[in-house]
N, C-alpha and C positions, 0 to 999 in steps of 0.2 A: 107404534103404542108397546108395554113391554107385555109382554105374556106373563097369561096366571101361571102359570112353573113355577116363572122364576120370581115370584115377588111369592108364590111358596116360599121360595128359596130361604127368601131373604127373612123369611120369620128361624134361620138358623143361623142368619149372617148376614149386616148390614150391605154387602156389596159383595160379589165375587171377581172386580177390577180394582178397585181402592181397599188401602189397608185401611179398616176404620175395627175399635176396637170397638164392640157390643157393650151399650151402657148401662147396668148395672146398682140395682138398692148400694147404697155403702149398707156395711156392716160393722156395728161397733166389736173389735176385738180387745180389750188390753184399751193403751193408748194407741196402737197400732190398729186404722181399721182399714177393711178393705172393701175390695168396687170402688164403686162412682168411677169421682174422678181419683183416687189413688193410682199410685203406682202399682205394677204386679210384680207384687210379692211372694221369697226365696221362703223355703222351711222345711228343715226336717224334719228326722225322727230320733230319737237317743236308744242306745242300745246297751245300756246296763242296766243292769237290775236295776226296776224301780225304788226296793227296796236297800240298796244302798244308797241313800240319801247324798252322801260325799262324795261316791263317784258318781252320781248323776248328775249335782250340783259341775265340775270340774268339765265333765262333758258339753255343757249346753252352754257354759259358758266356751269352750272353743267351738261348738258350734258358730255363737253368736256374735266370737269373732273373726268368723268363717263371712260371716255375709245373711244368718240364719235370720231370719224379724221374723218366724212364729215359729216353737220347738213341740213336735210330741211327745208324748213320755203314755207307755202300755198301763195301763191301770185296770189288770186280771180281776183281784175281785176286789173287796172292801180294805183288806191292810194297807194294798200297792195304794186304793185310791187313797186312801188315810193321809199315805205316805205323802202324795205330793203337796200338802200343805208345807213341813218340814224343806219339800226341795225348794215351794216357792219363798218361804220365810228366811234361808242361806243365801238363795241367789239373790234374795230384796237386800240383806246384809252387808253384798257382795258388791253393791249398784247394779246388781242388772232386771230389766224391768220389762224381760221380753216377756209375751204374753205365751202362757201356757198351755197347754192339747192334751187331753186325758183320751185316752187310743179305749174305747169300749166294745168288747164282744162278751153276750152269753148274760150279761150280769147284770140286769137294768137297775140294782139294789146302788152297785157302784158307779155307775155312772149319778144313778140321784148324787151321792158324797158329792163326786167329784165336781159337779157343776154348783158345790157350793164355794167350791176351794179356786179351780182355776178360770185362767179363762176364756177355755171354749170347749167343749166336749164334744168328738167323734161315732156315731154311732153306729153300723153297720144295720143294716136292715134287714137283711136274710138273716142274722143270724140273735137280732134284740130281745126276739116274741118267738123264735124258732130254735130247732133243734135239727140240723140234718140229715137224715136216715137215708136219701138217695134214692125214695117213693115215690113211684108217680100215682096217683090221688084223684080220681073222679068225682069232681065238686059240680053242684048245681048250684044255680044260683041263692040259692038261701042258704046255703052251707056255707058258700065262699063270703058271702057278706055277712057271714056269724064269724069269719074266720076276721076278716075287720074289725068285725067290734072286737073282738078280743086284741085284735092287737090297739083298739082304740084305747080301750081300759089299760095294756099295760105299759103304754109311753108318757097315753098323757099327766101321771102326777113328773115325768122329768119333763115336760114342756111347766108346767106349772113352775117349778122350781128353775128353768134360766130366766123364764119371766121374772122372776121375784130375785133375781140375780144380777141379774143383768149380763143375762151368760150366754154366747151365741152359741148356733149345734152347727158340726160339719155332716150329715148325709151321706154317707159316705158305702154308693155300691160297690159293690166286687164282683165282677161276673161270673170267678168262681162259687160264689159262697152265696145265692141267691137260694131260697127253698125252697121247701120242695111246692110249694102253695104256687109260688109262682112257678116252676118251673112245666107244674101242673096245666097250666092256664099258656101261658106265652112261650113255655121251651126256652132251651140255650143259648137266647136270642138279645139282641141290643133293647128291643120292645122291652121284655124283660126286663130287664138292668133299670129300664127307663120308669117301668112299671110298682116293680120293687118302692123306688126313691117314691115314689106322689104317693100313695098308699101312706107314708108316714108327712109327709109331706100336708096333704089335705087333711093329719089330722092340728099340726101348728098351726096354719092357715085358719081351721076352724076356730081354732080358741087364742087367734087371733098374736099370733108368734111370726115375728117374721128375721130373727135376725140368727139368720142360717146362709150355711152354704151349701153348693151340692158336687156329691165326685160320680164317676161314673168309669171306674179302674177294671184295665182288663190285664193281663200281660199277652196280650193278640190284640197290637197296634191297627189292625181296620179293623178289628170291634170296638176296640174304646174312639175312639172316633165315632166312627156310626154310633155308637151311645150319646154321646156329646153332643154328635147337632142333631138325633132325633131325644131329646132331652132338651134343645133350648127353642125346638119350635113345637112340641110339645106342654113349655112351659106358655108360648104366648098362645095356642091355640085353646092352651083352658083355662085361658086368663090369669094365670097363677101372677105372680109377683120377678122381675128380674131378678133375679137369685142369681150373687158371683157364682165361679166358676171353681174350683180343686182342681190342677189338671195335676194325672200324674198314669203311669204305666206299672202295673205290678210288676212284680218278681224279674228287674229285668236282666237282671247280673253283672255281672261286671266286665272292667274296663272294658275296652271298646266295643261289646257287643254291647253291654249296660248303655252303653250316650247311647249310640246307634239308635235301637232300642225308640231308649224315649225321647229321640229327638225324631226320628219319625211319628210318635202319636201325639206328643206333644206340641212339636213345632211345625203338623201339618194344623192345627186347631187352632197357635194361635198364628199364623200368615192369612186367618180368616178372620181375627178378630177376639175370639172367643179362651177368655182363662182370664181370671182374675189373682193365681197364685197360682205354685210350680214346688211340686217337689221330685226331685228326679231319685226312684228308687234304684241303689247300687248294695252290690255283693261288697262294699266298701265302709269303711270308715265314716260315722254321716258327717262329720265335715269334706268328707271329697266329696260328698255328692253337693254343697253347696257351689261352687266352683260353677259347677255343669248347667245348673240350674238359674245361676248368675248371665251365665252363656248363651243358654235360651233366650232367657228377658229380653238381656241386650238392645237385641238385636232391633225392636220394636220403639223404643223408647226416642228413635230417632227418623222411623221409617215413617216415607214419606212416597208420593207417587206423582213424581215430576214429569214424565210421560204420560201422556191422557190413552187409556184403553180405552179400544174402543166398546161401545155396552156390547152386550150380552143378551139383545130377544130376545132365543130361543135355547134353552141349557139339556139340551137331551142327553147329560149324565146323573144317574140318579146318586146323592149324594151319601143317601140308609142303607145301601146295600151293592156288595163289588159284584161287577160284573166285571169283564176284559175287555177291553176295549178292538171288534171287530178287523181282521186287518188278514192280507193274503200272504204267504210263506213267497219270501225272496233270499233263495239259496238257505242260508240255515234262522232267519229272524220273520219274526210275525209266524201269526198266525198260529200254531199250535204249540211254535216253540218256545222255551225257554226267556225269557230276558237275555241279551247279547252282553258282555261287556267288552267295553276299545278301548284298551289302553293309547297313552298323551304320548308318544317319543319323540316328537316335528320338531320338538328341542337341544336333539342329542346329535353332535357331529359327526358319531358312527357309532352303529350298532350290530356288534359283536352275540355269537351263541351267549355267554356270560351276561349278555344286559337283562336273557328271557330269562337269565334264575327267579330277579325279584315278580314276576311274574308269572311263577306257578310251571313253570318248564324248566325241566333237568339236563342238561348233555351229559351222557354216561361217554367217556372218553374209549375207555374196557370195549364199550358193546358195543358204539357208534353208534347209538338210537336215544330218544328222545322218554323222558321219565315224565309224564304228563297229571298233577293236582286236580283236586279235586274244584281249585282256585285258578285255574289254570284261565287268562283272562281268551277269549275267543279272535280279536283282531288286535292290530296295532297298527295307532295312526304314523306315520314313518312321515309323512309330509315330500321334502327333499331328499332324504339320507338313506340310499340305494345300501339294499340289507341286498348281499352278496354270497351270504352260506343258506345252505338247504335248510328250510325253517317244519315246524314241526310240520302234521298233517293237521294235526285241527284247527291249526293258526290259519287267518287271511294279512294282508297287508294291506293296508290303505295308505293314495297316495297321492298328493297334488297333481291336483289334471296334466300339468304337464309333465310331469318325471315319469307317472302311469305311463303315458304316449310310448317312453322310454322301456318301461318296462314289461307289455301289456304281454307280451304273450309266455310269461311267468305264473307258472299256475297257484290257483288265488293270490292276482291282486288286484284290486280296483280304485276307479276314481272317486278322491276327492274332487268334489263338483258347486263352485257356485252355483247361486236359484238362478245369475244374472244368465250367467255361462252357460246353465243346462238349458231352459227357454230358446238360448240363439241358438243352440243345436249341434254343441259339441261332441266330437265321439263318443260313443259309451260303451261301455263292455256290454259282450253278451252273458251277462249271468247280474252280477251286483254292481248301483250304482250312489254313490250315497250323495247327494244331492243337501249342503248345507244352507238354511235358510231360520231368520227371524219371521219372528211375526206381520212385519212391514212387510216382510218378501213374499208373502203368500197373498196372492190375490184370484181372477179368477184363472185368471192364461194357467198360472204356476198345480191351478188346485187339480183344473179340465190334464195339462199333460199328464202331469203323477198317474190322473186317471186311470191316465189310460196307455202306464209307462208299469210293465209287470218285473219290472230290474230298479224298480226306485224306492230307495230308502232313502226316509227319510232324518237328517239326523238335526237338531231344533238346537237354538242357542238365543241365549237369552243377556244383554247388557243394565235391562231393565229392575230400580230398585225393590221394585216389587216381582220378580221375577219367575215364582212359582204361579202367579194369577196372571202374567203374561205369557206365558208355557201352557196355562189352562186356556186360555183365551186359544190359542194357536189348534191344541185339541176340539176346543167347538167346533170351531171350521172345518174341519177337516169333519168332522160327524155330522157335521147339518148339511158339506155339504155331499156325504156319501163317499169318501175318499179311504179307500181302506190299505193307502201303505203306509208299510209298517215304520215307526217312530223312534229313535234314540235319542235319550232327553240329553243332550249336552249342557253343562255349567261348568264356565271357568274359573279360577279363586288364583289369588297372588297375595304372598305374603303374611300366611294363617300356620297359625300353632297347629299340631299333631289335631288336638284337640279342639278346635274350631271346623278343623276341616270337615272333621266327620259327623258333628253336628251341625253343620252349615248346607253341608250333602245329604244328611239323612234327613236335613227336612225340606229342599227345597226341591228334589228327585221325591224322594219319601212321600210326598203328599199329591203327586204322578201317580206312580204302582198304587195307590192306595189306593185312586178313583178306579185301578183299570187300566189306567194311561201308560203307555209306553213299552216296546219292544226291546231296550234296553237302556245302559247305561258310561255314558263317557265322562270322568273326567278331568277336565285338562286342569294340574294343581302345581304352578310355578314355586315355588318356594314353600312349598306347605310342608313336604317330611319326601322321605323316600319313593319310588317306586313302587316300593312292596307294600308301605300302607295302606299309598291312592290306589292300590288295584285291591287289595281285602275289604278296603272303605267299600268298594264298589259291592264286590258279595254281600256282604254286610249289608248294607242298605236292602240288598233284595232275599238274602234270609228274615231282615226284622219285618221285612212287609208280607214275607211269607210266597213270593211269588218265582224264587228261584234257590232252592233246597241245598246249601253247598259240603255242611257238614252239620254234626252234632247240635243242640241247642241245648242250654241248661233254662231250667227258668228255675232262680234261684235268687227269695227272698231276703230284703234289708235286713240284718240281723233289728233285734227290740229286745225290750227288756224282756222278753216272754223265749229267746231261743235258747232253747236247752245243748247247742254245741257250739262249740268253732264255727261258722257258717263263712268264713273267709280262707280257714286251715279245708274246710274237708269239702268248697270247693273245687278250692285248686288240687286236688285231691283223686275225686270223684273224675274232673275235668280231665289232668293226665293220662286216667286210664279208661278212658271212653274219648274221648274228641276227636278219635275218626271213623263215630259209626255215625254216619251218614244220616241224617235224616228223621234221626231216634231224637227225641224228644227226652228231656228226666229232669225232673223235680225235684229239687230242693231247698227240704219246709223245714224254716227252726221248730217248729212245733203247730199244735193240730191245728191253731185257730189259722194258722195257713196249711193245713194239709191238703185234705185229696181234694176238695172244691177249689181252695185256689192255683193248685196244681193247672187247673183250665183241662185244655188236652195233652199233658202229659201222657210219655207210655208207660216210664218210671218211672217211680217216686220212694224218695229220701226222707222221714220225716221226721222228726225227733218227738219223743213221745213221754219222755220220762229222764232224768240227771241220767249221765251215759246210756240211755234205751233209745233204741231208733225201733220204727216200725216202716218194711218197707210194701210199697203197694206195686201192680202191675194196672196201669189203667187207675179205676179210682177204686179197687180192691185192694183186701189188704190183703197180704201174701205167708208175712210173716214178721210177728211180731216182737216185744223188747231184745232185739238182738243187742247183741252188747259192740256201744261204738267200737270197740280194736276191731272187731272183726264182720261189721256191716260193710265195707266199702268190697270184701271176697263177695258178700253174700249176696252184694247189688250185682255186682257182675259174673255171680253162680245164676240171676234172678232173669241177668240181661241173656245168658247162654239157652235157657230154658224158656225165654219168650222165644228163640228162634232170632235173635238179634242183631244174636255176638259175631264178630266176626275180626279175627287174627290180625295183629294190626302186618300190612303190608310190609315186607321190610327190601327201600330201597337201595338199589347198588347203581352209586354215581362212580 
């Protein structure tokens, strides 16, 4: 009999063991419907000033030609909302019928006008009827209800206009811009994000308006994933309509960081069948976002489960709250240790000190010492290739068992043992033994042997079409049987482009780490890019899941028509000056809409406050206003110094 706990979890996804997309109601958005049986749609947002009609039109055309199915345009005031009509008219004259979405913050009058012009409006429930003051207010139930009545009064006109004109609406919660009312009652939590949207959704349903899309965005993929899961459960619990979901991670950043962070959040949800449209928010041109989003959704167009994964009868993982799986420590793996990175050198005929350069180990010949980077891997799987030089003191070498038998007297060398050989009783290391297993290998005998062995580290793998679910099922068996052996998550890839490797690995491995599963990462990537790229990908996945911090984190919004400076150029400047500040989080926001709230938990903030002017923040507190752009990066560095988080760039002699 299926456990009640699993039945509850099915409220957020159809299946934990096979790919099954959540069935939603279909929402009409121009002539490109969303949800229902339609494919997962891809969208993005313009960065040109909305008052620049031709510039906006030409950018929209580039986005559509890149594969964009919906285009969002900011409308911060009535004049921009009105100009959406000119943009739409020019697009139609040029033969482009892409549905347009007006992005609204703070200004109900702009939303009400835009809803008469474009196919969809997006409102942020955190600031549609409220101003953010970061005040904690004690509400009685009566006072709270009075606030809800005020929201209803302010929001109802927009709902009626949308009904009249056939306009769709997205109620899009952002983690960083929850209202003071929500923060006071629910706190800075996924539940607060969900309730923020439901307050507005209840008004819509009371007025029999259902042409609605929902989103729960955060710059923290962990929070974002929990909020979407909780939203779906709450929709089912309270008997709401099954509305389609717009997926996205806000302020993901640029380059590989942005791609990996987005994939951890979006991919984890897509794996469980959640999501009907995707926007990847990169600090790059919007047309560069589209291929990344397309790469994410294309994996599920033909996703199947050809080999059945055993049913789960008891699910010991809370999908709404992060808790790392409890393990015992084996060497520097598991327990309270950060997740470890294992590099794959098994295909190399020869390994030299120079080979380790790509893995973060730089050998200085004049000083005869190793310089070790923050993203230096912890172990190398050398398989049968013997390393015949003195390795760095922080590095361990894993050999095939037969090769290890010839090298076992060397320090920090460990065997890689197949599960069947482990059970057969081959010779073991006295310190760490890496036991290789897939789900099919995990039987009662193996689990009991692992429980009795304090030297075993399980290195798991999968060849399943739905690999993340199969590996999650393996963790369920370990948890259900009280097995506390540490686990390295292994995934093998072949013949992928670098972007694909980053997107796939971030989804497959990140989806487990998000739920507290895994004590390390092992990416075997054949013909997928350089050793350096593969190693950095592993560390970036750990950074994105916030399970191991190895560098500065940038919470950088994508440009839009509200942006008051060149975000790409400024982000590059700030990154070049601060990339050595391990663990420091810096928010870089184009305008106040994506300002102090949207920076979430950034330590320092750089926010556009007017043409040529920047406001600097320490946490959510304003420190300096109206700093000229030319001086702002230097002033940010001074602020970091004053905050005690600055260190000088280390001088490395090679």
